[in-house]
N, C-alpha and C positions, 0 to 999 in steps of 0.2 A: 329691647335689652338682650344682649348676647349672653347665652348660658355657656359657661366654660365647658369645653369638651373634655370628658374624662379619657385619659389614655387607655388604650386597649390593654387588657391584662396580658402578661408575658410569663415565661417560664425560665427558671434556671435549672439546667441539668447538671447534676454532680456526678462526675465519672471518677471512680477510685481504682487504683491499680498498684501492684507491686511486682516487679520483675516480670512484666508481661509485654515486652516490646513487640512480640509477634502479633498481638491482637489489639492493643490499646488504640492504635490509629483507626481501625475499623469501628470501634465503639464510639470514638469521638466524632468521626465522620457521620455515623448514623444519627447522632444527636444533632449535629449541625444541619444535616439534610432535612430535618423536620420543618424547616422554613422559618419565616419571620416571627412566629410565636415563641421561638426559643431566643430569648434576648441574650443569654450567655450560657456557655458551657464551662463549668469549673472542673478542671482535671486536677485531682489531688494525687500526687505521686508519693507513695509511702516509703521514701528513702530507698528507691530501687538501685540495684547494682548492675543492671544489664543494659543501661543506656536508655531506659524508658523516659527518664526526665529530659534528656537532650532531645529525644525524638518529639516529645510533646512541645518543647520550646521551639523546635523548627516548624511545627505546625502552627503554633501561635503567632510566629513571625509573619505569617501570611493570612491569618484569620483573626480579625479584631474581636470577634465574639468569644474567642477562646482565652481563658485565663488559666495559668498553670500555677499550682501551689506545690512547693517542694517542702515536704516534711524533713526536718533535720534528723529525726530519730524514728526508726520503724516502730509502728504502734503494735504490731503483732496480730492485728485483726482488721475487721472492716468498719467497726463502729466509729473509731476516732477520726479516720479520714472523712467519713460522711458528716460527722459533727463539724469538722472544719469547713465543709462545703455549705452546711446550713448557716454557719456564722457569716460566711461571705456572700451569700445569695442576696441579690438586690431586686429580684423579680417578685411579683405577687404570688407566684406558685413555684414549687420546687419538686423535682423528682430525682430518682437515683438510678445509676447505670454502672454495672461492673465492667471492668476492662475487657473481659473475654466474652461479653454478650453484645447484643445490638438492639436498637429500637427499630421496629419495622416502619415503613413509610406510613404517615398519617397517625401515628400513635399519639403524639402530643396534641394534635388538633382534636382527636376524638375525646381525649381526657379533658382538655381545657374547655371544649365546647360543652361537655356535660356538667363540669364544675360551675361554669358561669351561668348556664341556662337554669340550673336547679339550685343555685346559691349554696353549693356544697363545699364543706371544708376539705373533703377528701373525694377524689374520683378514682375508680379502679376499673381495670379491664382484664382481658384474658392474657395470661402468660402461656407460652408453649415451650416445652422442653425439647430441644433438638439434639438428638444424638449425633456426635461427630466421630467418625466421618460418614456414617450411614445416611444421615439426614432424616431419619425417622423422627416424627414429631408426636408428642403426647401433650394434650392440653392439661393445664394445672387447674384443679377445682372448676371444671367447666359448668357444674350445676349452678354456681353463683352467677355466671355471666352468660346464661342462655338467652337472656333478653334484657333490654334497657330497663332499669328500675331505679327508684329513689328510696333510700332507707333513712327515715327521719331520725331514728335512734338505733344504735347497734343491737339493742336487746330485741328489736323487731325482727332481726335476722341473725339468730345465734350462730348460724353456720359461718358467719364472717370470721370466726376465730380459727376456722380450718385453713384459711388463706393467710399464712404467716409471712408471706413475702412482702418486702417493702418496695420492690423495684417495679411492680406493675401498677403503681398508684401515683397519683398527683396530689400533693398536699399544699394547702394554703399556707404560705410562709408565716403570716401573722398568727395563724392558729397554732403552729408548732412553737412559736416563740412565746405566745401568751400562756401556754400550758407547760412551758419548759420541757418539751418533749425532745429527748435526745436518745442516741444509741448508747449502750454500755461501752465504756472506753477499754482500750487494751485488748489483750487476747481473749476474746469472748466469742466462741465459735458460732453460736446461734443467736446472734444479736438481733436478728429480725423478730424472733419470738417476743423479746422484751419490748422492742420498739413498737410492734403492732399492739401489744397489750396496753402500752401507755397511750397510744392513739385511741383505741376503743374505750379505754377508761375515761377519756375526755369527752365521750359521747358526741362525736361529730355527726353532722348530716352528711350522708354519703350518696354519691351517684355511681351506679354500676353500668358499664357498657359491654356489649358482646364483642367489640372490636379486639383484634390482636394488638396488644400494646407493648409486648416485651418478648424477646426470643432469648431463652436461657440455653446456652450452649453447654452440653454435657460431654466432657472429654474424659472418658473412663480410662483411656490408654495414655493419658498425659504423664510425662515424667514426674510432675508434681501435681497431685490431685488437689482440687479445691478443698477448703477446710471442711465443708459439709459432706463431700463425697468420700473422704478418707475415713471409713468406718471400721478399719481393721483393728484399732486399739480400743481398750476399754475407756480411755480418757474421752474419746468422742461421745460414747454413750453417756458418761457422767456429765459432760458438757450439755448434752440435750436434756438430761434430767434436771440439771441446775437451772437451765433456761426456762424449762416448762414450769418448774416450781416457782420461779420468780415471776413469770407471767401470770400464773394463777393468783399469787399473792397480790399483785398489782390490781387485778380485777376485783378481788375480794376487798381490798383496801378502798376501792372506789364504790363499794356496795353494789357491784355488778355480779351478783351471785349467779344469775342465769348464764352469763357469759363464762364465768369460772367453771360452772358445771359443763358447759359445752366444750371448754378447753380440755377438761379431763376426758370427756368422751372422745374428742379428737385424738388425744394421746393414745388411748386404747385402740382406736380404729386405724391410726396411721403409724405413729412412731413404734408402738409395741409390736404391731404386726410386721413392719418392715424389718426390724432387727431380729425378731424371732425367726423369720424366714432364713436368716443368714447364720443362725447358730451352728449349723453343722459344718460351716466353712471355717469355724474358729477352733482353737485348741481347747483342751479340757480346763486349763487354768482360766482362760477367758470366760468360758461358759459358766463356771462356778461363780466367778466374780460378777458377771452380768446378772445371774440369777439372784444373787444376794442383794445387789444394789437395786434391782428392779422390785424385789419383794419389799424392801424398805420404802421405796417410793410409793408403791401401790397401797401400802398400809395407811396412807393419808387419805385415800379415796373412801367415800362412804357408799352405802348400798345404792343410793339414787344415782351416783356417778356411774356405777357399773350398769345399772338398768337403762341409762340414757344412751349407752354406747351400742353400736351394731353388734349382733351376736358373736361373730368370730373373735373380735378383739376382747369382748367380755369373757368369753370362754378361756382364751389364752391367759388373760390376767388372773382369772380364778384358779387355773392350774398352777401358775407361778406362786400364788399366795398359799395354795394348799400344800405344796411340797417344799421342804426346806432345801432340797438339792435338785439339780437339773434332772428331768425325767421325761420320758415319752417324746423325745425331741423330733423323731420323724412324724409323729401325729401332730405335734404342735406346729411344725413347719407347714404341713398341709392345711391345717385349719387357718393358719395365718396367711395363706396364699390368697390371690384374687383371680378367679372366684375361689371361695373356701371349699375344701374337700375334707370330710371326716372319714379317716380310714378305720377299718375294723380293728379290734373287736368292739361290739356294741353291747355294753353292760347295762344291767338294770339293778336298782336297789331292791331290797326285800319287798317293798310295796309295789314294785313294777315300774317305778319312775326311771326313765333313762338317765344314766350317769356316765361320767367320763371313763371310769374304770371301777372294778370291784374294790380296789384299795384306795380310791379317791371318791367315795360316794357323795362327799360334800359338794363336789362340782356337778351340779345337776344339769341335765340337758332337756328338761321338760318342754322347753320352747320348741323343740323339734317336732313335738306332737301336734302343734297348732300352726306353725309357720306355713305360708304358701309354698307350693312346690317350686316356684320360681326362685325362692330364696334358700332352699334346703342345701346343705353342704354334701350333696350326693357324691359318692366315690365311684369313679369309673377307672378300672385298670386298663392300661393300653399297652399293647405289644405291637411294635412296628418291625416287620421283617423284610427289608429290601433284598432283592435278589435279581439275577439276570432273567429269571423266568417270570418275574412280576413281584410287586410289592403289596403285601397283605397287612392290613391293620385289623387286629382283633381287639374287641372291647368287652369288658365284663362289668356290668352294673350291679352294685351291691344293694341288698335290702337295707333299709334304715328304719328300724322300729315299726315295721308294718306299713309305712307311708308309701313305699314304692309299689307294693302289691296292690294297695288300695287304689292308687292312681292308675295302674295298668300300663306298664311300658309298652309302647307300640313301635316306634321307629327312632332312629338317630340320624341327624344330618351331620356330616363330617366336612369340614372346610380346611383346606390347606392354604394358609395365609402368609403372604410375603411380609415378614416382620418389618422390613425397611419402608415399604410403601403402603402397607395395610390393605393391599388388594388380594382378593380371593383368586387363587391360582387353579384350584380344583374343588368341586363340590360333589359329594356322593351321599346317598341315602341307603340305609339298610334297616331291615326289620329285626327286632329283638326276639330271641327265643328263650323261653324260661327253662332254667335248670332247677326245678322245684326242690330237689333234695339239698341243694346248696344255697337256697334263697338268693339266687343270682340269675341275671339275664345276660345273654351273650349276643353279639352282633359282629359281623366282619364285612370289610369293604376292600376293594382293590384300588390302589392308587397308581396312576400312570406317571412314574417319575421320568420316563423317557420324554414326556411332553414338556417338562420344565425348561424354560428358556434361560433366564439369568440365574446363575448359582447364588447361593446365599443361605439365609436362615429362614425356616418356615415354622410358624406355630400351627398347632392342630387344635381347632376349635370344634366343640360339639354342641348341638342343640338336641336335647332329649324330648321326645313327644310322648304324651300319655293319653290313655283312652278318655280321661275326664276332661280333655281339652287344654290341660295345662302343659307347660314346657319349662325346661331348665337349661340355661346356657352355662356351659362349664368347659373344663379341659380334662384331659386324661392323666391319671397318675402313671408315671413311667415305671413299668415293672422291670426290675433288675434281675439278672440271672446270667449264667455262664454263656448261654447262646443268644442273649438279648442285648440290645444296645450295641450291636456289632456293626462295624463298617462293611459296606458291600459295594462292589462295582456293578453298575447297572447301565444298560444301553441308553444313549441320549441322541435324539434326532438332530440336535444342534451341535453337540460337542463330540459326538462319536461314543464316548463313554463318560460316565458321571460317577463320582465317589459320593455315596450316600451314608450319612452317619446319624442314626437316631441317638438322642441324648436326653438327659433329664435336666431341666432348668434348675436354678437355685431354689425355686419353690417346689420342685418335684414334678413339674408338668412335662409331658412328653412333647418333644420338638424334633426338628430335623435340620441338619446342615448338609449342604451339597457343595462339592468342589468340581471344577470342570476338567474334562479331558485327561490326557495321559499324565499331566503334571500332578494332578491329585492322586491318581493311581500309583504313580512312582513314589510319592511320599509315603503311602501306606506300605508299599513293598520294602522301602528302606527301613521303616520303623519295625516291621515284622522281622526283617533280617537281623536288625540290631538286637531284638529281643532273643532270637534264636542263638546268636553268637554269645550273648550275655549268659 
């Protein structure tokens, strides 16, 4: 007796786009290049006006696996086009791709193989954020995808709520349809938050793989920023608050209290810290509105929600709740940075408990007395002075409630790291010297900027070593002043001369930009001449 042969499972890839003719072809081709496992690519054009629809039609004329859906009315968001794709999908699995991103080779096979092998309704893998044009890549939530694993129920891995992306996952089509899981329709900026909550609320069996399955292109200099990257207006923050609130409500409605708490913890650790770091880039009206809306949102969190979050986000949230108006923004920004840095002053309550400040004693910092040195938000001031005679980096390590003195500062490793490639260009080590009267330790190193080859941006990373065997990886707080953070012309073995510019990143960390040769020097001369004439 012949047993009927079951057809091999296949995948529908839903590509969505609006006015993205410059990139949509690359996205579609990356999906088609996944091989025979991709039965169909469904490209949903959201009523584009730049010829994207015609371009997709011309591709479809030569590719039978490509189907183009032309929406007659622009939806205003990403959710509705994806829902159109789900409705048309004819494969056993479906995944999503944005028009300005790509699927790396082997992505579908890795996800599909894991889903089939482990009978999982959802398979997920590593997404990398690739900065364009630099090419620098940062993995998204790498802790989740360090090794292959199977999660029989999302509550067994609460950290899953941190990965709110929908694009690095493969979903069984009948699972989405059986639970009526869809994206929010219309202009809903953070539709992934709600969709992911609906997926987790349905308690799928999940397979996680360490493979790179999605490349998220980050184009910060684009004429039109993506909906999620355009954080300059308060409406973007409100959209994130609304999406987070809705996601938590979905999880609570499904009796997934543990996941709901994890979602609130993720909000404190990710969203709150990210936007708090950028507050000094906004005007006073934005800051006041942001503070008011954030306080209202955080009032729905309970004590256990705060305690479940990593300390930096927890502290930022409690400062916001404790003050009716924006305050201490430079310190808030530094605590919100990664790694966190707590700048002085270091106040204590009447009973000696560390607190945020003398007038906000309700924001206690008692955890700093017990946390490992590797996690303490130690503050190191950095002054970088490039010159033709040599470049000197001076560091000042602050005491923190007696913890630094107890550990015994010994040395600091300084690394100059190419931001684009992540490679270490120079490494130096210096010994700390105590300034007992100031409760401070100082160290200094010489950097050889003349040996730098390719110009660009360098981060300055520190590893502090202590006598008790512990260490702390951190960055330096960029000290500002009249004679600090100034451009300088330095000799270069490759370019003759190099323009060196120390600067403070958005989070306040000290970094360095370099420009090559006479062109960089000439630009400085022109700007200085213009200032003198003005």
